[in-house]
N, C-alpha and C positions, 0 to 999 in steps of 0.2 A: 504494500500500500504506500510506503514511503517513496519508492523510486518514481512513480508517476507524479507525485506532488513536489518533488525536489526542483524541477525547472520552474514551476509556478512560484514556489517560495523564494527561489533565487531572484526571479524577476521582481517579486514583490519587495524584496529587501533593497534592490537597487533603485526602485522607483521613488522619485522625490516629489511627486504630486501630492499636495495636501500637507506637506511638512510645516508650512507656515501656520495653517489653522491648528495643527496639533500643538504647536508651541503656545499659541494663544489659549487654547483649551487648557493646557497644563498650568498656565499662569492664572487664568481667570476662574476656573472652577473652585480652587481652594478659597479664593476671595469671596465668591458667591456663597459657599457653604459657611464661611465664617460670619458673613452678614446675616445669613438665615439663622444660625445658631444664636447670634447676639439678639436678633429680633425676638426669637422664642424666649430667651432668658429675660429680656426686658418686658415682654408681655406678661409672663408669669410673675415677675417682680411687681409690676404695676397692679396686677390682680391681688397679690398678697397685701400690698400697701392699701388698696381700697378696702379690703376686708378688715384689716387692722383699724383703719380710720373709722369704719362703720361700727365695729364692736366698741371702740373707745367712745364714739359719739353717743351711742345708745346708753352705755353705762354712765357716762357723765350726765346725761339727761336724767337718769334715775337718781343718781347721787344728789344732783342739784335740787330736785324736787322733794327728796326724802331726807331732810336734814336731821330730823329727830331720831332716826335709826342709825347709829354709828356703824360704819362698814370697816372691815378689816382688809388687809392686803390680799389675803386669799379669796375673800368673797368678791372683791372687785376683779381679781384675776379670773375667777370662774365666770363671772358675768361677761367679761370681755371675750373670753374664749368661746362661750356659748353663742354670743351675738356675732362673732367674727366668722365662725364656721369653717372657712377654708384653710386656716393655719394649722399645719401639721405639728404635732407635739406642742401645742400651745400651752398646755398646763405646766410643762417642764421647762420651756424656753422663754416664757414671758416674765418680765420683771417690771414693776411699777415704781415710779417716784411721784410723790405728791407733796406740795408745800404751799403754805399761804404766801401771798405776795402783797406788798405794800404798793398801791398804785402811784403814790407820790415819791417813792424811792425804789424804783424797779430794779430787781436783781434776778436775773434768769438762772436756769439750771446750769450746772457745770457743762462745759463743752463736750465732755465725754459722757455718753449715756451709760447708766448703770444697767448692764446686761448680764445675763447668765452665761457662764462659760462652763460647759459640761465636762471639759477636760481638766478643770481645776476643782479643788474642794469647795463645798457649798459655803457661800458667804452670806452674812445677814443682810436683810433689806436695809437699804440706805435711803434716808430722806423721805420717810412716809409719815406725814402729819395730817391728822384730820382737822378740818376747818370748822369754824363756828358760823352762825347765821350772819349774813351780809358780808362775809369775808371772801375776797378774791383768791381763788385757788388755781394752781397749775398742776396738771397731771401729765406725766410722760410715760408712755408704754414702750418698752423695747423688747423685741422678739428676735430670736435667732432662727435662721432657716438654712437649709442645704441648697446651694445653687444647682440648677439642672445640669449645666456644663461647667464644672468647677475648674477645669484646666484650660479653657479657651475663652477668648472674647471677654464679654462682660462678667461672666462667672469668675474668671481669673482676676479681673480688676477689683472685685469686691475685697474689702479688708476682712480677713477670716481669723477666727480664733484657733486655739490648739486642736479643736475637734473638726475643723474644716467648715464651720458654719459662719455665715455672714450675718450682720445685724441690720435691723430696720426699726425705725422708731416713729412714733406719732405723738403729737403734743396737743393738749386741749386746755383751754382756760375757761373758768366758769365762776359764777358767784352763787354761793349757797343761799337759797331762798329762805325767808323766815318761816318758822314752823307754825 
């Protein structure tokens, strides 16, 4: 079977028609795949961010209107995870910070969000204070997630912790209504 094919294969090897388009194909296809992978990663990231924002907004609405019932960190975390829906391992990777703000002397949160790092020992909750009636409060939720394509494109650009998870956070400000 090989001897009848050898003249054809020899002629195919010497033929240079189409070599220019082959080089363009070899250069452009990886770029197109990289753009596709980054667009998928960005779409999933945007969807996660939208669900985190939604869960935080619904929870903040509940807290704002129910001042007389004090909420704990774990209760708020459970409410956010329940209302967010799409966040994988939300109960173990979500961390909240809440503090009262003075509107006349504004001081924001630290630049680095307090997030869970599952590769390190458990750390206590930082900066979680319940507010009083008519007090301006700020709540920041930080959640960790595993990028879809962690070794290429946008997944590679995310700042990751020791377990390979990137962080995403959402901030909400509210005034607690009188009881």
